[in-house]
N, C-alpha and C positions, 0 to 999 in steps of 0.2 A: 567595466569602466572604473570601478573603485580602485583598481590597481594603478590607474593613471594618477591618482592623488595620494597614494600611499608612499610617503617619503622614505620610510624604512625599506620597503620593498624595492623602490626605484634605486636607492643607494646601493642595495645589495646587487641588483641587476647590473648597474653601471660598473661596480667593482668586479663582478664576475666576468663581464665582457672584457674589461681591461686585463685581468689576470689571465683569462683563457687565451686572449690574443698574445700577450707577452709569453705565455707558456707554449706557443708554437715555436719560438726561436731559442729559448733557453735550453730545452732538451736537445735541439739540433746542435747548438754550439758546444754543449758539453759532450754529447755523443760523437760529433765529428771532430772535436778536439783530440780525442784518443786516436781516431783514424789518421789525422794529420801527423800526430807524434809518431805513430808506427811507420808511416811512409817516410818521415824525416830520418828515422833511425835506419830504415832500409837504404835510403840514399847515402847516409853517412858510411854504412858498411860497404856498399857496392861501388859508390862513386860513378854509377852508371847514369848517363844523361837521361835515359828513359825514366829511371826512378826519380831523378831530379824534377823532370816535367810533371810526374805524378804528384810529387810533394807540393810543387807550386800550385797545381790544380786545386788541391784540397786546402791550401792556405787561403786561396782566393774565395772558395766557397765558405770557409769558416769565417773569414773577415766580414764578408757581406752579411752573414747571419748574426754575428756578434754585434755589429754596428746597429742593426735595427732592434736587436734585443735590448741593448742599452737604452735606446730612445724610448721604447715602450715601457721599460721598467721605471723610468723617471716619472712618467704619468701616474703610475700605480702608487708610488711613494707620496706624491703630492696629494693624492686623494685621502690619505690619512688625516691631513689637516683640513681639507675642504669639506669632505662628506662625513668624516668620522671623528669629529672634534672631541666628543665626550669619550669615545674609545681611546683616543690619543692621550687624553688627560688621565684616564684610568691606568693605562699600561705604560705611560711614558717613562717611568723610572726603570722599567725592565726592557722595554722594546727598543729604546734608543741605543743601548750598548751594542747589541748584535748588528744593528743596521750601520752604526758608525764603524764597527770592526770590519764589516763586509766591504765598505768603501775604502778604508785605510789600508787594509792588509790584502784582501783578495782581489778587489778590482784593480788596484795599482799594480799588483804582481802580474795579473793577466794582461793589463794594458801595456806595461813597460816591455814585457818580453814578446808581445804581439808586434810591437814596434820593431824589435830585433828581427822577427820573421819577415816583416814587410820591407825593411830598409837596411838591414844590417848584414845580409849574407856575404857581401864582399868586404865587410869591415871587421868581422869577427872570425874566429877559427871555426872549422866545421863541427868540432865537438861542442863548442859553446852554442852554436846555432841549433844543434840537435837538442841540447839540454834546454834551450829556450822554448822549443816546441813542447817539451814535456812540462815545463813550468807554466806555460799558457794553459795547458789542460789542468794542471794542479790548481792554478788560480781559479779556474772556473768551478772546479769541485769544491774548493774552499769557500768560494762565494755562495754556492748552494748550501754549504753547511751553516753559515751564519744566518741565511734567510730561513732555513728550516729550524734552526734553534729558536728564532722568534716565533715562527708559526707553531712549532711543537709546544712551546710554552703556553700558547693559547689553548691547545688541546689538553695538555696535562700540566697545569701550573705547579711550580715548585720553587723553593728558595725565596719566598716572598710572604708577606702578611698584609692584611687589610689595614689601612691607615685608621687612626683613632676616630676620625670624622667620617669614615666609610667612603671617602671620595675617590680613593685610588689604591692600587697595589704598590707596596713599598718593598724593594729588594732587600733581603737579609743575607743571602748567600749566593754570590754570582755563579759559582761553580755548580751549585745545586740547581739554579735556574737554567743554566746553559745545558747541563747534562740531565735534563728532566726525564721522567720515565719513558717518554715516547721518542726521544731524539734519535737514539741509535737504530732501532728498527725502522723508523720512518726514513732516516737519511740513507741507510743502505738500500732500502726498498726503492727509493726515488732514484738514486744514482744508478743502480742496476737497470732500472727501466729506461733511463736516458741513454745508457750505453747500448741497450738493445735497439733503440730508435736509430742511433748513429750507425750501428752495424747494418741495419736494414736499409737505411738510405744509401750507404755505400754499395750494398749488394744491388740495389735498384739501379744505381748509376752504371755499374758494371754490366748488369743484365741488359740495360738499354743499348749500350754499345755493342754487346753481343748480338742483339736482335737486329741492329742496323748494320752489322758487319764492319764496324769501325773500331780502331784502337784495340785490337783483340788481345794484345799482350797486357796492356793496362787493365782491360776489362776482366781478364781472368785473375790477375793479381788482386784486383779490388774485390771481386766476388769471393775469392778464397780468404782474404783477410777479414772481410765482413762476416763470412760464414763462421770462422773460428771465434771471433769476438761474440757473434750472435749466439752460438751454441753454448759457450762458456757462461755468458751473462744470463741466458735463458735457464740454464741449470741452477745458477746462483739465485735466480728469482724464486725458486721453490723455497729456499731457506729463508730469504728475506720476507717473503709473503707470509710464511708461517709465523715468523717472529712478530710481524706487524699485526696479524690476526690475534695472536696471544695477548699482545699489548692492549688491543681494543677490548678484548673480552675481560681483561682485568681492570682497566682504567676507565672505559667509556661504555657502560652498560646500555645506555639508551641508543648509542650508535649501533652496537651489536644487534639490539632488538630491531632497529629499522632495517639493517642489512639483511636480516633473515625474516622480516615481516612478523615478528613476535609481539602480539598484544598481551598474551597471557603467559604465565610461567610455564615453561616446558623444556624438555630435552630437545634442542633444535635439530631438525633434520637437515640434510644437505640437498638443496634444490639445484637442478641444472638450469631451470628456467621456471617462470610462473608469473602470476599477476596478483597483486595485493588488492583485494576488495576492501577499501578503507572504511566503508560503511558497515559491512558485516564483520570486519576485522579478521578476515581469513585469507590465506594464500591459496589461489586457485592454480593447480598444477597437476599434470597427469603422472608425474614421476618425482619421487623423493626418496632419499636413503635415510631411514630412521636413525637418529643419533649421529649422522655424518658430521655435522658442524661441531658437535660436542667432541667427537674424536679428533678432529683437526685442531681444536683449541686446547684440549687437555690430554689427549691420548686415551681417553675412556669414552664409552658409548652411552653413558647414562648420567652425565653431568647436567643438572637442571639450571637454566638461566632465567632471570627475572624478565617478565614482559613489560611493555610500556605502561599498562594499566596499573600494575603493582608499583612500578618505579615512580609513577606520578603521585602515589600516595605517600611517598617517603619525604622526609624533611629536605633532603638534598636536592631532589628533583621535583619538588612540589610546584614550582613555577611553570612546569611543562603542561600544556594543554594537548592531550593526546589527539583530540579531534582535528587540531591544526597541524599535526606533524606530517611532513612530506614523506611518508613511509614508502609509498610505491616508487617514488623517484629514487630514493636511496637504494631500495631493493633492486630496481632495474639497472642502475648505474653499476652497482657492485657485481651483479651477475653478468653484465655485459663485459666488464673488465676481465672476469674469469674466463668468459668465452673467447675473448681476444687472446688471452694467454694460450689457450689451446691452439689457435691458429698460428701464433708466434712460434710455439715449440715445434709444430708440424713443419712449418716453413724452414725453420733453422735446421731441422734434421735433414730435410730434402736438400737444402743448400750445401751442407757439409758433406753429405753422401755423394752428390753428383759433381762437386767442384774439385774434389781432391783426386789424386792419382790420375786416372785417364782424362779427367776434365770433361765428362760426357755432357755437362751442362751447355757446352759450346754449341751442341746440335739439338738441344731440347727446347724448342720454342715455347712449349706450354709452361715449362718451369721458368724460362726467362720472363714471360708475361706475368707469371705469379709473383716473381721477385720485384718486378717493376711496380706493382700495386701493393706489395707487402708492407711498405712503411705506414700504410693506413692502419694496420693492426696494432702496432705499439702506440701510434699517435692517438687512436681512439681509446686504447686502454689507459693511457696517461691522462687524458682529459676526463674520462668518466671516473677514474680513480680519484682525481682531484675533487670531482663532484661528490663522490662518496665521503671523502674525508671532511669536506667543508660543510656540505648540507647535512651530513650525518650528525654534526654537533649542535645543530639548531635545537631550540631557540636561543642558544648562548653563543656569543662571540668569544668569550673566555669561559671555557667549559669547566664545570665543577667535577673534576675527575675524582676517582675513588681515593687516591692518595693525596689529592690537592689540599692546600691549607684552607682552613675554615673561612668562609666569606669571600674568598678570592674567586669571584665569578662575575660575569656581566652579561645581561640579556642583550641580544642584538638590537632590539627596539629601543634600548636605553643608551646605545653607543653612537647614534647618529648625530650629525650637526644640527642644532636647533635652528640655526639661521638660514639653512638651505631649504628652498621651496620645491614643490613637485615640478612646476614649469621649468625652473632652472635645471633640474636634473634631466628632464626630458630633452631640453635643448642641448645640453652638453653631451648626453648620450647619443643624440643624432649627429652632432659634430664629430664625436669620437668615431662613430661608425663610418662617416665619410672619409675622414683622414686615414683611418686604418685600412680602408679599402684601397686608397691610393698608395699607401705605403706597401701593402701586400702586393699590389700589381707591380710596383717598382722593384720590389725584392724578387718576385718571380721572373721578371724580365732580365734582371742582372744574373740570377742563377742560371736561367735558360741560356743566356749568352755564353756563360762560362762552360756549360755542359756541351753546347753546340760546338764551341771552339775546341774543346777537348784538351788533353794534356800534351800539347804539341809544341809549346814554346821552345823549350831547351832542345828537343829533338830536331825541330825545324832549323834552329840555329846551327846545330852541328852538321846537318845534311846540307844546308846552304853553304857553310864553310867548306865542306868536302867537295861540293860541286864547283865552288869557285876556285879551288886549288889547282885543278888541271888547266883551267882557262888562264890562270895567272902564269903558270909555267910555260904555256904556249906563247903568251905575250913576251915573256922574258926571253924565250928562245928566238923569237922574231927580232927582238931588239938587239940580241947578240949578233944575229946575222947582219 
């Protein structure tokens, strides 16, 4: 019951719900943006009406997803001022610039050229139309960059100093703040994850058509393109995941300790799974590779890392109360993300192996069914990865990273709006839930309609015209008689 009156906790829950919901559609729009651009390029090269129908199919799916993603993102940004006023005051000098840049450069780029895709096909050249598809995808990736610059600064502050009165962070070097220590590994890691999701959704759509025996040509092309993007992105994920893990080990020691359930200084083993007993401060697991995490982070098997208990005794992390740390939540979310990656890689290998050459996937119903449910793997990985990143930096909203400027940190409990009450948060959380359910149902109905309809528009028009041609000739002949 105490949680119902904890303003800080309720503010965090409301923001988490908003972001998690928003992050259903952002990964889809970025991942499917690449699939759309690939089909647009394929149509530009072939000028085959079937490829044109496939391109229009993905433009419709992308547009519906993009629209609801924009709507849910606006709610998230408003909450900075309503629920996190003290946070906004503290980071406003830094946080405002990337958010403004995202709107001015990335969002406008994406929106303008999406307009070309929707309304300009007959008004621009085929080459310009194809380039527009790629610019829409580039705009979505650029948008993600600016948002992640803001978020990464919260993880690893740089290019700023604490104001003389201690009330806020003041920017001293914009480039250093933008290119803070975690931005490159985190951005590449996120973008690769989103491309995997887009690839798996495209494979799921193709597999569904194969299972139903509909649009077989489109289905095989879609599965093959998704399989290629999926296997390339899944292999790239190994590199970006390693870079991200190294960054965490160097800059965010408390997060690393929670990810591996380390309360005391040790050479961290590699756990496949387990359970953190927070009372006894032990990881309960039947299997672990001694020194495995050390090897992944440093290339050696004997690197010792500080545990939460010793970190709490340092000046930098002295405000941390180890007993209140959500260690098991971070441990479980991190290891679930890794487990999902195993399923992602296995599925990508099966898809590429059986969709190329002979296309045996066309008769493999078990693989078709696996591909239909496979988008759940990257979706779960993305959501629990976000939980790992954000909950792992608690109890700070601006984390005191290893290389961060002295004093530039902010506890989450000190970042909330003082004028917002628990009943107001509960009411708005309930209203958000109701509205989001209706929005999601509407989106699902629209997407289901597009998928049920299939990529038939252009093809149907051609076939209708072809069927009408003989009838027209017959009528002309009769008129001539």
